PyMOL Python script that loads the backbone (N, CA, C, O; Angstrom):
from pymol import cmd

cmd.read_pdbstr("""\
ATOM      1  N   MET A   1    -190.473 -98.757  44.378  1.00  0.00           N
ATOM      2  CA  MET A   1    -189.554 -99.722  44.955  1.00  0.00           C
ATOM      3  C   MET A   1    -190.031-100.043  46.366  1.00  0.00           C
ATOM      4  O   MET A   1    -190.460 -99.151  47.098  1.00  0.00           O
ATOM      5  N   THR A   2    -189.957-101.277  46.736  1.00  0.00           N
ATOM      6  CA  THR A   2    -190.416-101.676  48.053  1.00  0.00           C
ATOM      7  C   THR A   2    -189.268-101.659  49.040  1.00  0.00           C
ATOM      8  O   THR A   2    -188.146-101.301  48.684  1.00  0.00           O
ATOM      9  N   GLY A   3    -189.540-102.045  50.279  1.00  0.00           N
ATOM     10  CA  GLY A   3    -188.576-101.956  51.355  1.00  0.00           C
ATOM     11  C   GLY A   3    -187.397-102.913  51.271  1.00  0.00           C
ATOM     12  O   GLY A   3    -186.417-102.723  51.991  1.00  0.00           O
ATOM     13  N   THR A   4    -187.451-103.941  50.416  1.00  0.00           N
ATOM     14  CA  THR A   4    -186.344-104.899  50.378  1.00  0.00           C
ATOM     15  C   THR A   4    -185.145-104.365  49.629  1.00  0.00           C
ATOM     16  O   THR A   4    -184.045-104.889  49.807  1.00  0.00           O
ATOM     17  N   GLY A   5    -185.301-103.356  48.804  1.00  0.00           N
ATOM     18  CA  GLY A   5    -184.186-102.738  48.130  1.00  0.00           C
ATOM     19  C   GLY A   5    -183.692-103.479  46.901  1.00  0.00           C
ATOM     20  O   GLY A   5    -182.540-103.303  46.507  1.00  0.00           O
ATOM     21  N   CYS A   6    -184.520-104.293  46.290  1.00  0.00           N
ATOM     22  CA  CYS A   6    -184.109-105.003  45.086  1.00  0.00           C
ATOM     23  C   CYS A   6    -184.083-104.030  43.916  1.00  0.00           C
ATOM     24  O   CYS A   6    -185.112-103.438  43.592  1.00  0.00           O
ATOM     25  N   PRO A   7    -182.917-103.848  43.265  1.00  0.00           N
ATOM     26  CA  PRO A   7    -182.836-102.874  42.185  1.00  0.00           C
ATOM     27  C   PRO A   7    -183.670-103.221  40.967  1.00  0.00           C
ATOM     28  O   PRO A   7    -184.014-102.330  40.190  1.00  0.00           O
ATOM     29  N   SER A   8    -184.007-104.493  40.776  1.00  0.00           N
ATOM     30  CA  SER A   8    -184.768-104.854  39.585  1.00  0.00           C
ATOM     31  C   SER A   8    -186.223-104.415  39.681  1.00  0.00           C
ATOM     32  O   SER A   8    -186.945-104.489  38.687  1.00  0.00           O
ATOM     33  N   ALA A   9    -186.672-103.963  40.839  1.00  0.00           N
ATOM     34  CA  ALA A   9    -188.051-103.505  40.984  1.00  0.00           C
ATOM     35  C   ALA A   9    -188.290-102.234  40.172  1.00  0.00           C
ATOM     36  O   ALA A   9    -189.437-101.900  39.873  1.00  0.00           O
ATOM     37  N   LEU A  10    -187.219-101.521  39.811  1.00  0.00           N
ATOM     38  CA  LEU A  10    -187.378-100.299  39.049  1.00  0.00           C
ATOM     39  C   LEU A  10    -187.595-100.557  37.557  1.00  0.00           C
ATOM     40  O   LEU A  10    -188.118 -99.691  36.856  1.00  0.00           O
ATOM     41  N   ASN A  11    -187.207-101.719  37.067  1.00  0.00           N
ATOM     42  CA  ASN A  11    -187.264-102.018  35.640  1.00  0.00           C
ATOM     43  C   ASN A  11    -188.210-103.185  35.371  1.00  0.00           C
ATOM     44  O   ASN A  11    -187.773-104.335  35.368  1.00  0.00           O
ATOM     45  N   PRO A  12    -189.492-102.917  35.146  1.00  0.00           N
ATOM     46  CA  PRO A  12    -190.407-104.023  34.881  1.00  0.00           C
ATOM     47  C   PRO A  12    -190.106-104.665  33.531  1.00  0.00           C
ATOM     48  O   PRO A  12    -189.682-103.993  32.590  1.00  0.00           O
ATOM     49  N   ARG A  13    -190.330-105.961  33.451  1.00  0.00           N
ATOM     50  CA  ARG A  13    -190.157-106.663  32.179  1.00  0.00           C
ATOM     51  C   ARG A  13    -191.237-106.220  31.217  1.00  0.00           C
ATOM     52  O   ARG A  13    -192.381-105.989  31.609  1.00  0.00           O
ATOM     53  N   ARG A  14    -190.868-106.105  29.968  1.00  0.00           N
ATOM     54  CA  ARG A  14    -191.827-105.689  28.942  1.00  0.00           C
ATOM     55  C   ARG A  14    -192.031-106.813  27.945  1.00  0.00           C
ATOM     56  O   ARG A  14    -191.106-107.566  27.640  1.00  0.00           O
ATOM     57  N   ILE A  15    -193.264-106.920  27.435  1.00  0.00           N
ATOM     58  CA  ILE A  15    -193.548-107.867  26.369  1.00  0.00           C
ATOM     59  C   ILE A  15    -193.056-107.230  25.081  1.00  0.00           C
ATOM     60  O   ILE A  15    -193.350-106.067  24.805  1.00  0.00           O
ATOM     61  N   ARG A  16    -192.305-107.993  24.290  1.00  0.00           N
ATOM     62  CA  ARG A  16    -191.733-107.451  23.065  1.00  0.00           C
ATOM     63  C   ARG A  16    -192.827-106.953  22.132  1.00  0.00           C
ATOM     64  O   ARG A  16    -193.799-107.658  21.861  1.00  0.00           O
ATOM     65  N   GLY A  17    -192.656-105.731  21.648  1.00  0.00           N
ATOM     66  CA  GLY A  17    -193.600-105.189  20.672  1.00  0.00           C
ATOM     67  C   GLY A  17    -194.806-104.497  21.275  1.00  0.00           C
ATOM     68  O   GLY A  17    -195.647-103.987  20.535  1.00  0.00           O
ATOM     69  N   SER A  18    -194.919-104.461  22.587  1.00  0.00           N
ATOM     70  CA  SER A  18    -196.051-103.765  23.188  1.00  0.00           C
ATOM     71  C   SER A  18    -195.559-102.978  24.398  1.00  0.00           C
ATOM     72  O   SER A  18    -194.450-103.206  24.881  1.00  0.00           O
ATOM     73  N   GLY A  19    -196.358-102.080  24.873  1.00  0.00           N
ATOM     74  CA  GLY A  19    -195.980-101.280  26.029  1.00  0.00           C
ATOM     75  C   GLY A  19    -196.436-101.889  27.348  1.00  0.00           C
ATOM     76  O   GLY A  19    -196.270-101.284  28.407  1.00  0.00           O
ATOM     77  N   ARG A  20    -197.017-103.098  27.281  1.00  0.00           N
ATOM     78  CA  ARG A  20    -197.563-103.714  28.496  1.00  0.00           C
ATOM     79  C   ARG A  20    -196.492-104.515  29.230  1.00  0.00           C
ATOM     80  O   ARG A  20    -195.627-105.132  28.609  1.00  0.00           O
ATOM     81  N   SER A  21    -196.562-104.495  30.552  1.00  0.00           N
ATOM     82  CA  SER A  21    -195.662-105.317  31.353  1.00  0.00           C
ATOM     83  C   SER A  21    -196.224-106.720  31.457  1.00  0.00           C
ATOM     84  O   SER A  21    -197.438-106.903  31.549  1.00  0.00           O
ATOM     85  N   ARG A  22    -195.353-107.704  31.444  1.00  0.00           N
ATOM     86  CA  ARG A  22    -195.821-109.076  31.657  1.00  0.00           C
ATOM     87  C   ARG A  22    -195.609-109.429  33.128  1.00  0.00           C
ATOM     88  O   ARG A  22    -194.781-108.810  33.796  1.00  0.00           O
ATOM     89  N   PRO A  23    -196.327-110.391  33.627  1.00  0.00           N
ATOM     90  CA  PRO A  23    -196.198-110.758  35.032  1.00  0.00           C
ATOM     91  C   PRO A  23    -194.791-111.267  35.348  1.00  0.00           C
ATOM     92  O   PRO A  23    -194.142-111.897  34.513  1.00  0.00           O
ATOM     93  N   HIS A  24    -194.342-110.989  36.545  1.00  0.00           N
ATOM     94  CA  HIS A  24    -193.014-111.399  36.995  1.00  0.00           C
ATOM     95  C   HIS A  24    -193.167-112.406  38.130  1.00  0.00           C
ATOM     96  O   HIS A  24    -193.922-112.148  39.068  1.00  0.00           O
ATOM     97  N   PRO A  25    -192.477-113.543  38.077  1.00  0.00           N
ATOM     98  CA  PRO A  25    -192.604-114.515  39.166  1.00  0.00           C
ATOM     99  C   PRO A  25    -191.976-113.968  40.445  1.00  0.00           C
ATOM    100  O   PRO A  25    -190.794-113.623  40.465  1.00  0.00           O
ATOM    101  N   ARG A  26    -192.755-113.892  41.492  1.00  0.00           N
ATOM    102  CA  ARG A  26    -192.252-113.353  42.761  1.00  0.00           C
ATOM    103  C   ARG A  26    -191.674-114.474  43.617  1.00  0.00           C
ATOM    104  O   ARG A  26    -192.223-115.574  43.687  1.00  0.00           O
ATOM    105  N   GLN A  27    -190.564-114.171  44.259  1.00  0.00           N
ATOM    106  CA  GLN A  27    -189.940-115.102  45.176  1.00  0.00           C
ATOM    107  C   GLN A  27    -189.714-114.391  46.493  1.00  0.00           C
ATOM    108  O   GLN A  27    -189.644-113.162  46.512  1.00  0.00           O
ATOM    109  N   PRO A  28    -189.596-115.119  47.601  1.00  0.00           N
ATOM    110  CA  PRO A  28    -189.423-114.471  48.901  1.00  0.00           C
ATOM    111  C   PRO A  28    -188.152-113.628  48.948  1.00  0.00           C
ATOM    112  O   PRO A  28    -187.104-114.041  48.451  1.00  0.00           O
ATOM    113  N   GLY A  29    -188.253-112.447  49.547  1.00  0.00           N
ATOM    114  CA  GLY A  29    -187.100-111.597  49.771  1.00  0.00           C
ATOM    115  C   GLY A  29    -186.806-110.599  48.673  1.00  0.00           C
ATOM    116  O   GLY A  29    -185.973-109.713  48.860  1.00  0.00           O
ATOM    117  N   CYS A  30    -187.460-110.715  47.544  1.00  0.00           N
ATOM    118  CA  CYS A  30    -187.204-109.802  46.435  1.00  0.00           C
ATOM    119  C   CYS A  30    -188.519-109.570  45.706  1.00  0.00           C
ATOM    120  O   CYS A  30    -189.118-110.525  45.213  1.00  0.00           O
ATOM    121  N   PRO A  31    -188.983-108.327  45.624  1.00  0.00           N
ATOM    122  CA  PRO A  31    -190.275-108.077  44.997  1.00  0.00           C
ATOM    123  C   PRO A  31    -190.286-108.424  43.514  1.00  0.00           C
ATOM    124  O   PRO A  31    -191.339-108.761  42.973  1.00  0.00           O
ATOM    125  N   ARG A  32    -189.148-108.348  42.851  1.00  0.00           N
ATOM    126  CA  ARG A  32    -189.067-108.691  41.431  1.00  0.00           C
ATOM    127  C   ARG A  32    -187.815-109.534  41.233  1.00  0.00           C
ATOM    128  O   ARG A  32    -186.872-109.112  40.565  1.00  0.00           O
ATOM    129  N   SER A  33    -187.812-110.706  41.806  1.00  0.00           N
ATOM    130  CA  SER A  33    -186.604-111.529  41.759  1.00  0.00           C
ATOM    131  C   SER A  33    -186.533-112.310  40.458  1.00  0.00           C
ATOM    132  O   SER A  33    -187.420-112.209  39.611  1.00  0.00           O
ATOM    133  N   GLY A  34    -185.494-113.070  40.312  1.00  0.00           N
ATOM    134  CA  GLY A  34    -185.292-113.850  39.108  1.00  0.00           C
ATOM    135  C   GLY A  34    -183.931-113.538  38.521  1.00  0.00           C
ATOM    136  O   GLY A  34    -183.020-113.100  39.223  1.00  0.00           O
ATOM    137  N   ARG A  35    -183.804-113.771  37.215  1.00  0.00           N
ATOM    138  CA  ARG A  35    -182.501-113.582  36.564  1.00  0.00           C
ATOM    139  C   ARG A  35    -182.015-112.144  36.640  1.00  0.00           C
ATOM    140  O   ARG A  35    -180.825-111.912  36.851  1.00  0.00           O
ATOM    141  N   ARG A  36    -182.899-111.178  36.475  1.00  0.00           N
ATOM    142  CA  ARG A  36    -182.503-109.771  36.458  1.00  0.00           C
ATOM    143  C   ARG A  36    -181.899-109.362  37.797  1.00  0.00           C
ATOM    144  O   ARG A  36    -180.869-108.690  37.836  1.00  0.00           O
ATOM    145  N   CYS A  37    -182.531-109.760  38.884  1.00  0.00           N
ATOM    146  CA  CYS A  37    -182.040-109.406  40.219  1.00  0.00           C
ATOM    147  C   CYS A  37    -180.688-110.064  40.475  1.00  0.00           C
ATOM    148  O   CYS A  37    -179.783-109.420  41.004  1.00  0.00           O
ATOM    149  N   SER A  38    -180.537-111.330  40.111  1.00  0.00           N
ATOM    150  CA  SER A  38    -179.266-112.005  40.355  1.00  0.00           C
ATOM    151  C   SER A  38    -178.170-111.442  39.467  1.00  0.00           C
ATOM    152  O   SER A  38    -177.010-111.417  39.878  1.00  0.00           O
ATOM    153  N   ARG A  39    -178.502-110.984  38.251  1.00  0.00           N
ATOM    154  CA  ARG A  39    -177.500-110.360  37.385  1.00  0.00           C
ATOM    155  C   ARG A  39    -177.002-109.051  37.967  1.00  0.00           C
ATOM    156  O   ARG A  39    -175.808-108.759  37.910  1.00  0.00           O
ATOM    157  N   ILE A  40    -177.908-108.259  38.527  1.00  0.00           N
ATOM    158  CA  ILE A  40    -177.515-106.968  39.100  1.00  0.00           C
ATOM    159  C   ILE A  40    -176.620-107.182  40.311  1.00  0.00           C
ATOM    160  O   ILE A  40    -175.590-106.521  40.439  1.00  0.00           O
ATOM    161  N   TRP A  41    -176.994-108.092  41.198  1.00  0.00           N
ATOM    162  CA  TRP A  41    -176.157-108.349  42.370  1.00  0.00           C
ATOM    163  C   TRP A  41    -174.842-108.999  41.971  1.00  0.00           C
ATOM    164  O   TRP A  41    -173.812-108.725  42.586  1.00  0.00           O
ATOM    165  N   GLY A  42    -174.855-109.846  40.962  1.00  0.00           N
ATOM    166  CA  GLY A  42    -173.621-110.460  40.478  1.00  0.00           C
ATOM    167  C   GLY A  42    -172.674-109.422  39.894  1.00  0.00           C
ATOM    168  O   GLY A  42    -171.466-109.483  40.123  1.00  0.00           O
ATOM    169  N   ALA A  43    -173.212-108.474  39.145  1.00  0.00           N
ATOM    170  CA  ALA A  43    -172.391-107.408  38.574  1.00  0.00           C
ATOM    171  C   ALA A  43    -171.819-106.528  39.681  1.00  0.00           C
ATOM    172  O   ALA A  43    -170.669-106.099  39.599  1.00  0.00           O
ATOM    173  N   GLY A  44    -172.608-106.260  40.706  1.00  0.00           N
ATOM    174  CA  GLY A  44    -172.130-105.435  41.822  1.00  0.00           C
ATOM    175  C   GLY A  44    -170.985-106.092  42.573  1.00  0.00           C
ATOM    176  O   GLY A  44    -170.017-105.426  42.941  1.00  0.00           O
ATOM    177  N   THR A  45    -171.088-107.390  42.801  1.00  0.00           N
ATOM    178  CA  THR A  45    -170.001-108.074  43.506  1.00  0.00           C
ATOM    179  C   THR A  45    -168.759-108.175  42.629  1.00  0.00           C
ATOM    180  O   THR A  45    -167.640-108.138  43.142  1.00  0.00           O
ATOM    181  N   THR A  46    -168.933-108.301  41.319  1.00  0.00           N
ATOM    182  CA  THR A  46    -167.780-108.319  40.411  1.00  0.00           C
ATOM    183  C   THR A  46    -167.058-106.979  40.436  1.00  0.00           C
ATOM    184  O   THR A  46    -165.830-106.936  40.510  1.00  0.00           O
ATOM    185  N   ILE A  47    -167.807-105.893  40.375  1.00  0.00           N
ATOM    186  CA  ILE A  47    -167.210-104.558  40.411  1.00  0.00           C
ATOM    187  C   ILE A  47    -166.489-104.330  41.734  1.00  0.00           C
ATOM    188  O   ILE A  47    -165.382-103.792  41.751  1.00  0.00           O
ATOM    189  N   ALA A  48    -167.107-104.734  42.845  1.00  0.00           N
ATOM    190  CA  ALA A  48    -166.464-104.574  44.150  1.00  0.00           C
ATOM    191  C   ALA A  48    -165.177-105.386  44.228  1.00  0.00           C
ATOM    192  O   ALA A  48    -164.186-104.920  44.792  1.00  0.00           O
ATOM    193  N   GLY A  49    -165.179-106.589  43.673  1.00  0.00           N
ATOM    194  CA  GLY A  49    -163.980-107.421  43.675  1.00  0.00           C
ATOM    195  C   GLY A  49    -162.855-106.818  42.860  1.00  0.00           C
ATOM    196  O   GLY A  49    -161.691-106.881  43.258  1.00  0.00           O
ATOM    197  N   VAL A  50    -163.197-106.228  41.709  1.00  0.00           N
ATOM    198  CA  VAL A  50    -162.186-105.595  40.863  1.00  0.00           C
ATOM    199  C   VAL A  50    -161.582-104.389  41.572  1.00  0.00           C
ATOM    200  O   VAL A  50    -160.367-104.194  41.534  1.00  0.00           O
ATOM    201  N   PHE A  51    -162.419-103.577  42.220  1.00  0.00           N
ATOM    202  CA  PHE A  51    -161.899-102.422  42.955  1.00  0.00           C
ATOM    203  C   PHE A  51    -161.022-102.849  44.123  1.00  0.00           C
ATOM    204  O   PHE A  51    -160.004-102.211  44.392  1.00  0.00           O
ATOM    205  N   LEU A  52    -161.393-103.910  44.819  1.00  0.00           N
ATOM    206  CA  LEU A  52    -160.574-104.406  45.920  1.00  0.00           C
ATOM    207  C   LEU A  52    -159.220-104.883  45.413  1.00  0.00           C
ATOM    208  O   LEU A  52    -158.191-104.570  46.011  1.00  0.00           O
ATOM    209  N   LEU A  53    -159.209-105.626  44.333  1.00  0.00           N
ATOM    210  CA  LEU A  53    -157.957-106.102  43.754  1.00  0.00           C
ATOM    211  C   LEU A  53    -157.082-104.940  43.276  1.00  0.00           C
ATOM    212  O   LEU A  53    -155.865-104.965  43.461  1.00  0.00           O
ATOM    213  N   ALA A  54    -157.688-103.933  42.668  1.00  0.00           N
ATOM    214  CA  ALA A  54    -156.939-102.758  42.214  1.00  0.00           C
ATOM    215  C   ALA A  54    -156.339-101.995  43.385  1.00  0.00           C
ATOM    216  O   ALA A  54    -155.214-101.505  43.290  1.00  0.00           O
ATOM    217  N   ALA A  55    -157.072-101.888  44.489  1.00  0.00           N
ATOM    218  CA  ALA A  55    -156.550-101.189  45.669  1.00  0.00           C
ATOM    219  C   ALA A  55    -155.363-101.942  46.266  1.00  0.00           C
ATOM    220  O   ALA A  55    -154.365-101.329  46.646  1.00  0.00           O
ATOM    221  N   ILE A  56    -155.470-103.259  46.346  1.00  0.00           N
ATOM    222  CA  ILE A  56    -154.359-104.057  46.875  1.00  0.00           C
ATOM    223  C   ILE A  56    -153.133-103.914  45.986  1.00  0.00           C
ATOM    224  O   ILE A  56    -152.020-103.754  46.487  1.00  0.00           O
ATOM    225  N   ALA A  57    -153.323-103.970  44.675  1.00  0.00           N
ATOM    226  CA  ALA A  57    -152.204-103.826  43.740  1.00  0.00           C
ATOM    227  C   ALA A  57    -151.564-102.451  43.849  1.00  0.00           C
ATOM    228  O   ALA A  57    -150.341-102.334  43.768  1.00  0.00           O
ATOM    229  N   ALA A  58    -152.369-101.409  44.032  1.00  0.00           N
ATOM    230  CA  ALA A  58    -151.833-100.053  44.163  1.00  0.00           C
ATOM    231  C   ALA A  58    -150.989 -99.912  45.419  1.00  0.00           C
ATOM    232  O   ALA A  58    -149.924 -99.297  45.378  1.00  0.00           O
ATOM    233  N   VAL A  59    -151.442-100.471  46.535  1.00  0.00           N
ATOM    234  CA  VAL A  59    -150.689-100.393  47.791  1.00  0.00           C
ATOM    235  C   VAL A  59    -149.378-101.161  47.671  1.00  0.00           C
ATOM    236  O   VAL A  59    -148.334-100.656  48.083  1.00  0.00           O
ATOM    237  N   VAL A  60    -149.409-102.346  47.127  1.00  0.00           N
ATOM    238  CA  VAL A  60    -148.190-103.156  46.978  1.00  0.00           C
ATOM    239  C   VAL A  60    -147.203-102.452  46.053  1.00  0.00           C
ATOM    240  O   VAL A  60    -146.007-102.411  46.341  1.00  0.00           O
ATOM    241  N   SER A  61    -147.688-101.904  44.953  1.00  0.00           N
ATOM    242  CA  SER A  61    -146.823-101.207  44.004  1.00  0.00           C
ATOM    243  C   SER A  61    -146.197 -99.967  44.647  1.00  0.00           C
ATOM    244  O   SER A  61    -145.001 -99.724  44.485  1.00  0.00           O
ATOM    245  N   PHE A  62    -146.996 -99.185  45.372  1.00  0.00           N
ATOM    246  CA  PHE A  62    -146.471 -97.987  46.037  1.00  0.00           C
ATOM    247  C   PHE A  62    -145.397 -98.349  47.049  1.00  0.00           C
ATOM    248  O   PHE A  62    -144.341 -97.718  47.088  1.00  0.00           O
ATOM    249  N   ARG A  63    -145.659 -99.359  47.865  1.00  0.00           N
ATOM    250  CA  ARG A  63    -144.672 -99.753  48.883  1.00  0.00           C
ATOM    251  C   ARG A  63    -143.372-100.227  48.244  1.00  0.00           C
ATOM    252  O   ARG A  63    -142.290 -99.921  48.746  1.00  0.00           O
ATOM    253  N   TYR A  64    -143.462-100.962  47.156  1.00  0.00           N
ATOM    254  CA  TYR A  64    -142.268-101.451  46.475  1.00  0.00           C
ATOM    255  C   TYR A  64    -141.448-100.283  45.924  1.00  0.00           C
ATOM    256  O   TYR A  64    -140.237-100.220  46.132  1.00  0.00           O
ATOM    257  N   MET A  65    -142.110 -99.360  45.221  1.00  0.00           N
ATOM    258  CA  MET A  65    -141.377 -98.238  44.630  1.00  0.00           C
ATOM    259  C   MET A  65    -140.832 -97.295  45.696  1.00  0.00           C
ATOM    260  O   MET A  65    -139.754 -96.728  45.520  1.00  0.00           O
ATOM    261  N   HIS A  66    -141.551 -97.119  46.788  1.00  0.00           N
ATOM    262  CA  HIS A  66    -141.083 -96.273  47.897  1.00  0.00           C
ATOM    263  C   HIS A  66    -139.801 -96.861  48.488  1.00  0.00           C
ATOM    264  O   HIS A  66    -138.829 -96.138  48.709  1.00  0.00           O
ATOM    265  N   GLU A  67    -139.798 -98.153  48.741  1.00  0.00           N
ATOM    266  CA  GLU A  67    -138.617 -98.820  49.274  1.00  0.00           C
ATOM    267  C   GLU A  67    -137.454 -98.750  48.285  1.00  0.00           C
ATOM    268  O   GLU A  67    -136.310 -98.553  48.694  1.00  0.00           O
ATOM    269  N   LEU A  68    -137.730 -98.908  46.999  1.00  0.00           N
ATOM    270  CA  LEU A  68    -136.696 -98.831  45.970  1.00  0.00           C
ATOM    271  C   LEU A  68    -136.059 -97.438  45.937  1.00  0.00           C
ATOM    272  O   LEU A  68    -134.840 -97.315  45.815  1.00  0.00           O
ATOM    273  N   CYS A  69    -136.870 -96.406  46.045  1.00  0.00           N
ATOM    274  CA  CYS A  69    -136.341 -95.035  46.059  1.00  0.00           C
ATOM    275  C   CYS A  69    -135.472 -94.789  47.290  1.00  0.00           C
ATOM    276  O   CYS A  69    -134.418 -94.160  47.193  1.00  0.00           O
ATOM    277  N   LEU A  70    -135.911 -95.282  48.443  1.00  0.00           N
ATOM    278  CA  LEU A  70    -135.110 -95.101  49.662  1.00  0.00           C
ATOM    279  C   LEU A  70    -133.776 -95.825  49.555  1.00  0.00           C
ATOM    280  O   LEU A  70    -132.753 -95.299  49.993  1.00  0.00           O
ATOM    281  N   ARG A  71    -133.772 -97.020  48.980  1.00  0.00           N
ATOM    282  CA  ARG A  71    -132.527 -97.776  48.816  1.00  0.00           C
ATOM    283  C   ARG A  71    -131.528 -97.077  47.906  1.00  0.00           C
ATOM    284  O   ARG A  71    -130.317 -97.215  48.079  1.00  0.00           O
ATOM    285  N   HIS A  72    -132.039 -96.328  46.936  1.00  0.00           N
ATOM    286  CA  HIS A  72    -131.164 -95.656  45.983  1.00  0.00           C
ATOM    287  C   HIS A  72    -130.833 -94.223  46.403  1.00  0.00           C
ATOM    288  O   HIS A  72    -130.379 -93.428  45.580  1.00  0.00           O
ATOM    289  N   GLY A  73    -131.057 -93.890  47.669  1.00  0.00           N
ATOM    290  CA  GLY A  73    -130.575 -92.637  48.224  1.00  0.00           C
ATOM    291  C   GLY A  73    -131.494 -91.440  48.115  1.00  0.00           C
ATOM    292  O   GLY A  73    -131.062 -90.325  48.406  1.00  0.00           O
ATOM    293  N   GLU A  74    -132.731 -91.614  47.714  1.00  0.00           N
ATOM    294  CA  GLU A  74    -133.668 -90.485  47.677  1.00  0.00           C
ATOM    295  C   GLU A  74    -134.100 -90.137  49.098  1.00  0.00           C
ATOM    296  O   GLU A  74    -134.173 -91.006  49.967  1.00  0.00           O
ATOM    297  N   ASP A  75    -134.390 -88.834  49.325  1.00  0.00           N
ATOM    298  CA  ASP A  75    -134.900 -88.459  50.653  1.00  0.00           C
ATOM    299  C   ASP A  75    -136.362 -88.925  50.776  1.00  0.00           C
ATOM    300  O   ASP A  75    -136.959 -89.389  49.805  1.00  0.00           O
ATOM    301  N   HIS A  76    -136.919 -88.793  51.977  1.00  0.00           N
ATOM    302  CA  HIS A  76    -138.244 -89.352  52.255  1.00  0.00           C
ATOM    303  C   HIS A  76    -139.329 -88.718  51.373  1.00  0.00           C
ATOM    304  O   HIS A  76    -140.193 -89.421  50.850  1.00  0.00           O
ATOM    305  N   LEU A  77    -139.283 -87.394  51.209  1.00  0.00           N
ATOM    306  CA  LEU A  77    -140.311 -86.722  50.403  1.00  0.00           C
ATOM    307  C   LEU A  77    -140.268 -87.201  48.945  1.00  0.00           C
ATOM    308  O   LEU A  77    -141.308 -87.473  48.346  1.00  0.00           O
ATOM    309  N   ALA A  78    -139.077 -87.299  48.389  1.00  0.00           N
ATOM    310  CA  ALA A  78    -138.949 -87.782  47.013  1.00  0.00           C
ATOM    311  C   ALA A  78    -139.393 -89.233  46.907  1.00  0.00           C
ATOM    312  O   ALA A  78    -140.002 -89.624  45.911  1.00  0.00           O
ATOM    313  N   ALA A  79    -139.094 -90.032  47.921  1.00  0.00           N
ATOM    314  CA  ALA A  79    -139.480 -91.444  47.910  1.00  0.00           C
ATOM    315  C   ALA A  79    -140.999 -91.609  47.971  1.00  0.00           C
ATOM    316  O   ALA A  79    -141.533 -92.628  47.532  1.00  0.00           O
ATOM    317  N   VAL A  80    -141.688 -90.615  48.512  1.00  0.00           N
ATOM    318  CA  VAL A  80    -143.155 -90.661  48.533  1.00  0.00           C
ATOM    319  C   VAL A  80    -143.722 -90.148  47.206  1.00  0.00           C
ATOM    320  O   VAL A  80    -144.686 -90.705  46.681  1.00  0.00           O
ATOM    321  N   LEU A  81    -143.118 -89.086  46.670  1.00  0.00           N
ATOM    322  CA  LEU A  81    -143.679 -88.458  45.468  1.00  0.00           C
ATOM    323  C   LEU A  81    -143.366 -89.208  44.177  1.00  0.00           C
ATOM    324  O   LEU A  81    -144.179 -89.192  43.253  1.00  0.00           O
ATOM    325  N   ILE A  82    -142.228 -89.853  44.090  1.00  0.00           N
ATOM    326  CA  ILE A  82    -141.857 -90.550  42.855  1.00  0.00           C
ATOM    327  C   ILE A  82    -142.852 -91.660  42.489  1.00  0.00           C
ATOM    328  O   ILE A  82    -143.270 -91.725  41.333  1.00  0.00           O
ATOM    329  N   PRO A  83    -143.246 -92.533  43.421  1.00  0.00           N
ATOM    330  CA  PRO A  83    -144.240 -93.556  43.039  1.00  0.00           C
ATOM    331  C   PRO A  83    -145.583 -92.951  42.625  1.00  0.00           C
ATOM    332  O   PRO A  83    -146.269 -93.504  41.765  1.00  0.00           O
ATOM    333  N   LEU A  84    -145.964 -91.818  43.230  1.00  0.00           N
ATOM    334  CA  LEU A  84    -147.219 -91.180  42.835  1.00  0.00           C
ATOM    335  C   LEU A  84    -147.117 -90.577  41.441  1.00  0.00           C
ATOM    336  O   LEU A  84    -148.082 -90.619  40.678  1.00  0.00           O
ATOM    337  N   ALA A  85    -145.962 -90.018  41.099  1.00  0.00           N
ATOM    338  CA  ALA A  85    -145.780 -89.425  39.766  1.00  0.00           C
ATOM    339  C   ALA A  85    -145.769 -90.516  38.691  1.00  0.00           C
ATOM    340  O   ALA A  85    -146.276 -90.298  37.590  1.00  0.00           O
ATOM    341  N   VAL A  86    -145.210 -91.661  38.988  1.00  0.00           N
ATOM    342  CA  VAL A  86    -145.159 -92.757  38.018  1.00  0.00           C
ATOM    343  C   VAL A  86    -146.573 -93.332  37.809  1.00  0.00           C
ATOM    344  O   VAL A  86    -146.932 -93.702  36.691  1.00  0.00           O
ATOM    345  N   ALA A  87    -147.357 -93.405  38.868  1.00  0.00           N
ATOM    346  CA  ALA A  87    -148.696 -94.004  38.778  1.00  0.00           C
ATOM    347  C   ALA A  87    -149.648 -93.136  37.967  1.00  0.00           C
ATOM    348  O   ALA A  87    -150.577 -93.659  37.351  1.00  0.00           O
ATOM    349  N   VAL A  88    -149.444 -91.848  37.952  1.00  0.00           N
ATOM    350  CA  VAL A  88    -150.342 -90.950  37.239  1.00  0.00           C
ATOM    351  C   VAL A  88    -149.924 -90.896  35.827  1.00  0.00           C
ATOM    352  O   VAL A  88    -150.542 -90.195  35.027  1.00  0.00           O
TER     353      VAL A  88
END
""", "prot")
cmd.dss("prot")
cmd.show_as("cartoon", "prot")
cmd.util.cbc("prot")
cmd.orient("prot")
């Protein structure tokens, strides 16, 4: 792997039916750029977006249930633990 950190540099393209690698078109900034490199970065940004959305949903859900428990007369410790018990 070279200094640019492109993950596709680890997986050379193979010619079907043989063990030989075929040439890869090089582009600036990525030693093995092309569809494979853009797919890997696209998948990484999708995963990061899903985790960000899940974290936001978890915080909003916890705050809502915590407030609901406090309104219904639970003490502070129970109001913290009840949303965690429901989430698990």
